[in-house]
C-alpha positions in Angstrom: 0.6 -9.4 -24.5 1.0 -5.4 -23.8 4.9 -4.6 -23.3 5.4 -1.1 -24.1 8.3 1.0 -22.9 8.5 1.0 -19.2 11.0 3.9 -18.7 8.2 6.5 -18.8 6.7 5.2 -15.3 10.1 4.8 -13.6 10.3 8.3 -12.4 8.1 8.1 -9.4 9.9 6.6 -6.2 7.2 7.3 -3.4 5.6 4.0 -2.1 2.3 4.3 -0.7 0.5 2.1 1.6 -3.0 2.3 2.3 -3.8 2.0 6.1 -7.4 1.4 7.5 -8.1 4.0 10.9 -10.2 4.6 14.0 -9.5 7.5 16.4 -9.2 10.7 18.5 -7.4 13.8 18.7 -5.2 16.0 16.3 -1.5 17.2 16.7 -0.7 20.6 16.1 -2.6 23.9 15.3 -6.1 23.6 13.3 -5.4 27.2 11.7 -4.9 25.4 8.2 -8.1 23.2 8.4 -11.2 23.4 6.5 -14.6 21.9 6.7 -15.8 20.1 3.7 -19.2 20.2 2.2 -19.3 17.6 -0.2 -20.1 18.9 -3.8 -23.2 16.9 -5.3 -22.3 16.4 -8.9 -24.4 14.0 -10.6 -22.9 14.4 -14.0 -19.4 13.1 -13.8 -18.3 14.0 -17.3 -19.0 17.7 -16.5 -16.9 17.4 -13.2 -13.8 19.4 -13.0 -10.6 17.5 -13.1 -9.1 17.2 -9.5 -5.1 17.8 -9.3 -3.4 15.0 -7.5 -6.5 13.6 -6.0 -6.9 11.2 -3.0 -9.4 8.8 -2.4 -10.7 7.8 0.7 -13.4 5.2 1.8 -16.3 5.5 4.3 -19.0 3.2 5.1 -21.4 3.6 2.2 -19.0 5.1 -0.3 -15.9 7.0 -1.3 -14.6 10.9 -0.8 -12.3 12.4 -3.7 -10.1 15.0 -2.4 -8.0 17.5 -3.9 -4.5 16.4 -3.0 -3.1 20.1 -2.5 -6.2 21.7 -0.4 -7.7 18.4 0.6 -11.2 20.1 -0.4 -13.8 17.4 -0.6 -14.5 17.4 -4.7 -17.0 14.5 -4.7 -18.8 11.8 -2.8 -19.3 8.4 -4.7 -22.0 6.0 -3.4 -20.5 2.6 -3.3 -21.6 -0.3 -0.7 -19.7 -2.7 0.8 -16.0 -2.9 2.3 -13.7 -1.0 -0.5 -10.2 -1.3 -0.3 -8.2 1.4 -2.3 -5.0 1.3 -4.1 -3.0 3.3 -6.6 -3.2 2.2 -10.1 0.4 3.6 -11.2 -0.6 6.5 -13.0 -1.5 10.3 -12.4 -5.3 9.9 -12.7 -6.4 6.4 -11.7 -6.8 4.1 -8.6 -7.6 0.7 -8.4 -11.0 -0.2 -5.9 -11.3 -3.6 -4.6 -14.9 -4.4 -4.3 -17.0 -7.4 -3.7 -17.2 -8.4 -7.3 -13.3 -7.9 -8.1 -11.1 -5.0 -9.1 -12.6 -1.9 -10.5 -10.7 1.3 -11.9 -11.7 4.7 -10.7 -10.8 7.7 -12.3 -10.0 9.8 -9.3 -9.1 12.8 -11.5 -12.5 13.0 -13.1 -14.3 11.3 -10.4 -16.0 8.4 -12.1 -15.4 4.9 -12.7 -14.2 3.9 -16.0 -14.9 0.6 -18.0 -12.0 -1.2 -16.9 -12.8 -4.1 -14.3 -11.3 -7.5 -13.4 -13.7 -9.5 -11.9 -13.1 -12.3 -9.3 -14.0 -13.2 -6.1 -11.8 -11.9 -3.2 -9.6 -9.1 -4.8 -6.3 -8.8 -2.9 -2.8 -7.1 -3.3 -2.3 -4.4 -5.9 1.4 -4.0 -6.7 2.9 -1.3 -8.6 6.5 -1.7 -10.1 8.6 -0.9 -12.9 5.7 0.8 -14.9 3.5 -2.2 -14.4 0.5 -2.9 -12.2 -0.2 -6.4 -10.8 -3.5 -7.5 -9.7 -3.9 -10.7 -7.4 -7.3 -12.0 -7.2 -7.4 -14.4 -3.9 -10.4 -16.2 -4.9 -9.4 -17.6 -8.3 -5.5 -17.4 -7.9 -5.3 -15.2 -11.2 -2.7 -12.7 -11.8 -3.3 -9.7 -14.2 -0.6 -7.5 -15.1 -0.9 -4.1 -17.3 0.8 -1.0 -18.1 -1.1 1.6 -16.4 -0.5 4.1 -19.2 -3.2 2.1 -21.0 -5.7 3.2 -18.5 -5.9 6.6 -19.9 -8.9 5.7 -22.8 -10.8 4.5 -20.1 -11.2 0.9 -21.5 -10.1 -2.5 -20.2 -6.1 -2.6 -20.6 -4.4 -5.6 -22.5 -1.6 -7.1 -20.5 -0.4 -10.7 -19.1 -2.2 -13.0 -17.5 -1.5 -16.2 -15.1 -3.4 -18.5 -12.9 -2.0 -19.9 -9.8 -1.8 -23.5 -9.3 -4.3 -23.1 -6.4 -6.5 -19.9 -5.2 -5.0 -18.4 -2.2 -4.2 -15.1 -0.4 -1.3 -14.3 -2.5 0.7 -11.3 -4.2 2.9 -11.1 -7.5 5.1 -8.7 -8.9 6.6 -8.2 -12.6 10.3 -7.2 -12.9 11.9 -4.8 -15.6 12.9 -7.8 -17.7 9.6 -9.5 -17.6 10.2 -12.0 -14.7 6.9 -12.7 -12.6 7.6 -13.6 -9.0 4.3 -14.9 -7.6 3.4 -16.6 -4.4 2.6 -20.3 -3.8 -0.2 -21.6 -1.6 -3.6 -23.0 -1.3 -6.6 -21.6 0.9 -5.2 -23.5 3.9 -1.6 -23.4 3.5 0.8 -20.6 2.1 4.6 -21.9 1.5 6.8 -19.8 -0.8 7.1 -18.5 -4.4 7.9 -19.2 -8.0 9.4 -17.1 -10.5 8.3 -17.2 -14.4 10.1 -15.8 -17.3 8.8 -13.7 -19.6 7.2 -16.4 -21.5 5.7 -17.8 -18.1 8.2 -20.6 -17.9 9.0 -21.3 -14.4 12.9 -20.5 -13.3 13.3 -20.7 -9.8 11.1 -21.9 -6.7 11.6 -21.3 -3.0 9.2 -23.3 -0.5 10.8 -22.3 2.6 8.6 -19.2 3.3 5.9 -20.5 5.7 2.5 -18.2 5.8 4.3 -16.2 2.9 2.3 -12.7 3.0 2.9 -9.0 1.3 5.5 -7.9 -1.0 8.2 -5.2 -1.3 11.0 -3.6 -3.5 14.3 -2.5 -2.7 16.6 -0.4 -4.6 18.2 -2.6 -7.5 15.1 -4.7 -8.0 15.4 -6.9 -4.8 11.9 -8.1 -3.9 11.2 -9.2 -0.5 8.2 -11.6 0.7 7.3 -11.8 4.2 7.1 -15.0 6.1 6.2 -16.2 9.6 10.3 -16.9 10.5 11.8 -14.5 8.2 11.8 -12.7 4.9 12.2 -14.3 1.5 14.4 -12.2 -1.0 14.6 -12.7 -4.6 17.9 -11.1 -6.1 20.2 -11.8 -9.2 17.9 -14.4 -10.2 18.0 -16.3 -7.0 16.0 -16.8 -3.6 18.0 -16.0 -0.4 16.2 -16.4 3.0 16.6 -13.9 5.9 16.0 -15.9 9.0 14.5 -13.9 11.9 15.1 -14.7 15.6 13.0 -17.0 17.1 10.6 -20.1 16.0 7.9 -17.7 15.1 8.5 -14.2 13.7 6.2 -12.9 11.1 7.2 -10.1 8.8 3.8 -10.2 6.9 3.6 -6.5 5.8 6.6 -4.4 4.2 7.3 -1.3 2.7 10.3 -0.6 0.1 11.8 1.9 -1.5 13.8 2.7 -5.0 16.0 4.7 -2.8 17.2 2.2 -0.1 18.5 -1.3 -0.2 16.6 -1.6 3.0 13.0 -3.0 3.4 10.5 -1.9 6.2 8.8 -4.6 8.0 6.4 -5.1 11.0 7.5 -8.1 13.4 5.3 -10.2 15.2 6.2 -13.2 17.7 3.1 -14.5 19.0 1.0 -17.0 16.8 -1.5 -17.4 19.3 -2.6 -13.8 19.9 -6.0 -12.8 18.8 -4.3 -9.4 17.7 -0.7 -8.9 18.4 0.5 -5.2 18.9 3.7 -5.1 18.4 6.3 -2.2 19.3 9.4 -3.4 17.0 9.7 -3.0 13.3 12.2 -5.1 11.3 14.6 -3.7 8.7 15.8 -6.1 6.1 19.1 -5.2 4.6 19.1 -6.6 1.2 22.7 -6.4 0.8 23.6 -8.6 3.5 20.5 -10.6 3.8 20.4 -9.6 7.7 17.7 -8.0 9.8 17.8 -5.5 12.4 14.9 -4.9 14.9 13.9 -1.4 16.1 12.0 -0.7 19.3 9.8 2.3 19.0 8.3 1.9 22.3 4.7 2.3 20.9 2.5 -0.3 18.7 1.3 0.5 15.3 -0.9 -1.1 12.9 -0.4 -3.2 10.0 -1.5 -0.3 7.9 1.2 2.2 9.6 4.2 1.5 7.5 5.4 3.5 4.3 8.3 5.2 2.8 9.8 8.9 2.3 11.1 10.3 -0.8 14.6 10.0 0.3 14.1 6.2 1.3 13.3 7.0 5.2 11.3 4.5 7.0 7.8 6.0 8.2 5.9 4.4 11.2 2.6 5.8 12.2 2.6 4.6 15.9 -0.5 4.5 18.3 1.0 7.3 20.3 -0.2 9.3 17.4 3.3 10.4 16.2 4.7 9.5 12.7 8.1 8.2 13.3 10.8 9.1 10.5 13.3 6.4 10.5 16.8 6.3 9.1 16.9 2.7 7.6 20.6 2.3 7.7 20.9 2.9 11.3 17.4 2.6 12.6 17.6 5.8 14.5 14.5 7.9 14.8 15.6 11.0 13.1 12.0 12.9 13.8 8.7 12.7 15.4 5.9 14.6 13.7 2.7 14.8 16.0 0.3 13.8 13.6 -3.1 12.5 15.6 -3.8 11.7 19.2 -3.3 8.6 20.9 -5.4 5.4 19.2 -5.8 2.0 19.9 -5.9 -0.6 16.7 -9.4 -2.7 16.7 -9.7 -6.4 16.8 -11.2 -6.4 13.1 -8.7 -5.4 10.7 -11.7 -3.9 8.4 -12.5 -1.5 11.1 -11.1 2.2 10.8 -8.0 3.4 12.3 -5.8 6.3 11.4 -4.2 5.5 8.1 -0.7 6.8 6.5 -0.5 7.3 2.8 2.9 9.2 1.5 3.2 10.8 -2.1 6.3 12.5 -2.8 7.3 14.9 0.2 3.8 14.7 1.5 2.3 12.4 4.3 -1.4 12.2 4.5 -2.9 11.0 7.9 -6.5 10.2 8.4 -8.1 10.7 11.9 -11.6 8.9 11.5 -12.4 9.7 15.0 -12.6 13.0 14.1 -13.6 12.6 10.7 -10.5 14.5 9.6 -7.7 14.1 7.1 -4.2 15.8 7.6 -1.4 16.6 5.3 2.2 16.9 6.5 5.1 18.2 4.9 7.8 15.4 5.7 11.0 17.3 5.2 9.8 20.1 7.7 7.3 18.1 9.8 4.9 20.8 9.4 1.2 20.5 8.9 0.2 21.8 5.6 -3.5 21.5 5.9 -6.4 19.6 7.4 -10.1 18.7 6.4 -13.3 17.8 8.3 -15.4 15.2 6.1 -19.1 14.5 6.6 -18.2 11.0 8.0 -15.2 9.1 9.5 -12.7 7.5 6.8 -11.4 4.0 6.8 -9.1 3.5 3.7 -6.9 6.5 2.3 -4.7 6.5 -0.8 -4.4 8.4 -3.9 -2.9 8.6 -7.3 0.9 7.7 -7.6 2.8 7.7 -11.0 5.3 4.8 -11.1 6.7 2.4 -8.3 
């Protein structure tokens, strides 16, 4: 088992969430925008390294973009519906493919030999210098140090197999405790905690439909339920109750800089697709939930956190809402894209929000564009127009 020093990976505080997309017009001027011509590089070993790369999926492959200029560095052909998550270091992302998780060196624009095969690759979680993969089809959990990806080989690490395969998620804490979900393919009920030797030390089965994970300041872990949020804090589980019989908070975003988690909030179990306008703010200090109505709906991929812990929500009004998590007040509105509508099929494109440090990247697939915004000033930094509209958008992020 590989348990090398964690401290080297704890400096990053930005939490990036990938978001699918589909849409229309662009806010702000086009003065900084550029049209991208794909560089047809056939020898990946000879490709120049890309600084702070972004990776966006499209129908048929991946685009690698320079994170500063948004220039298209390379096009990678890859069929199927592919999801993208930061791997936890400055060079790599994890691509979820039909066959499992594959590690992609985004800086050098090539796949490495690292691969975690298994049906239905699901959540990728970064925390405390560890990256955790959950394979839904097998129930397998893989934990590794992202620093070990540097050689391009398969990283050694910790493995755990759930009692039953299910759509789950897991996170490893700094002391080696592993929080991982409980469930079957038909029903998900809660979570357990294993110590560093994989001995069960805590269990909670009062989180129906458990989905999603986020970590707040002080390594408090939140798991979404259909009636609130389940917190793991100081060795114990605590339930945060939501108002009503059904109130799902299945997607969350956390920050090392804030004790408050950002979550979605859905109340209609019969809806084919609910388009909520309220978000939830879960205070992990008091185990209380506050609801904020933004006056606009959003997608499950619209949530992120800023460098100071601010809550970020990309609304279907095309605005990036910057929210003070302590008060719930919208402090800033950044005109990002045009109005859009969330598609019924969750795999279909829609505007995506990805945040790294002080920059928010927003895709606009209807215009084949990706935009970069300065979160402090609200100004658009640059834009690019790509050959095809994108779906997922992510990039390299070191640390949590």
